[in-house]
N, C-alpha and C positions, 0 to 999 in steps of 0.2 A: 660718569654719572651712570648707575642701572637703569635699565629700560623699563620703564612699569608691567605689571601684570595682567593681562588682558584676559575678560571675560567671554568665553563663548559657548552659545548655547546651541545645539543640534537637535532638531524638530524631525520627528516623524508622526503619523497618526497613532499608532497603539504602542512603540515606545518601548518597544520589547529586544528588536534587533539593531536595524542599523544607527539609530541616534544613540542606543549603548554602544553599539562599537566604536561608534566616531569618539564617543566620550571617553573612552578607556586608551584607543590609540594616541588622541591627543593629550590627555595626560602622561603616556608613554614617549610620545614622537616630541611634545613639546618642551622637553627641558625646563620646565620650573616657570615655562615664560607666558603660561597659559591656566586659568582655571578651567575646566572643561566641565559643563552640564549636559545633562539630554533630558529632554519631556516629550509626550504627544498628547494631542489635540483630544485625543479619544485612548488614553493608554487600556491595556491589557490587564494591567497588572500585576503581571511576572515577566521577568526576562526569560527572551528563549534560552531553553538548556545548549543549543549549538551553539548559539552565540558565546556563551559563558564558557564552552568547550573549545572554541576555537580560540578566543584571548586567553585563555591558560595556558594553550598547547603552544601558544605564541609569546608566552611569559610578560602578556601583558596583566596589568593589573584589574581584577573584577570587583575588588573592596567600595565595599557603598555603590553597587550599580542598582540602580532597581527602576521599575515602571513608573513614570507619576505622569502629572497632569503639567502642563504649561503654563495653567495657572497659577501655580507656584512661584514662576516667574514673573508675574505680571502683579505680584504684593508688591504694597510700599517697602518694605522690610529683605526685598528678594535683591540679590546683588546687581548694581548697576553693569548692563551688556554693552560689550562691544562688538561681538558679531552674534549672526545669526544667521542658523544654515541651517535649511529644511534638506533634506537627504529623501523624501518620496514628495511624488508628483501629487497626492490627496492634501498633505500640509503645505504644499507650494500653494495651493489653491484656496484654501481657506482662510476666511476673516481672523488675521491674528490679535491677539489683544495688547493694548500698547506697552511696549516694554521699556521698561527704567533704563537710562541711559542713551537713548536715541541710538542704537546699531546700527549698522551697517549689516543690512539683511539681503542673501544671497539664495539661491538654489542650485543643488548639487543632485541630480536626481540619479539614484542609484536601485538597481531592480531589486525587489524583495526577495531575500533568500527563504523569508520564515513561510513564504506562498508556493515555494518549489514541493511540488509531490514526484511519488517515487522512491527509489531507495535511498537507503542511507547514503548509500556514496555518490547519490546525485544530490540529495538535502547538503549534503559535506562540501561538496563542491562549489554550490551556490553560497554555502556562507563564506567561503575561500576566498570566490571570486569578489563577492562584495567587500571582503575585509581588504584583499588586496585595490582595489578603486580607492575604498577610503584611504587607506594607508597613502597613497601616491598624491591624492588630491592634499591631505593633510600634511603631508612633509613638506608639499610645493608652499602650501599655507604658511605652515609654520617656517618657514625659509624667508619670509617676506621681511624688509626692512620697514615694517609697520609704521614706525615711531616717525620716520622720515618720508613716509607717503601721506598727501591730504586726502581724504574722503571720499571722493570723484574715482581719484586713483585707486586706492582701497576695493571700491565697488568695483572698478574694470577688471582690475586682478582677480578679484573672487570670482567674480563672470567666466571670465577665461579657463581659470583651474576646473570649475564646472563643465565648461563646454569641451576643453580640449583634450581632457584624458576620461572622456566616457568610451 
């Protein structure tokens, strides 16, 4: 019997870089086992061009990526979420909506590459570093035997992934 597909929402404040990259990375690394989404508490309304550049350069899909509010995922017709993962410290500290599906919620802090100032090279390195960290965490997450773990074990494993790969 095939394992079911899990719905994962990545959150950050602006939904322009980190959560967008995480969405694309999980779509790529999840091998069809996950529906990946992203959103922000205060979305900026556009995806950071360097995030798109980095994803495309690494052969990850940028199709359908857009900056959007997390309120889209708190609506009655939203997909029931299995996991909600915050990737920025600001979003982790905010009062979140009630998510359909009673998801497992965790925090994986990732430095914001969009705030890096300086040369184009420094900015691209910040995006590369953020993407590498997210890729490492997402691959660990995608390798978990999710269907075999109880809720508390899943919560602990997700917490460890966020803490141990920083």
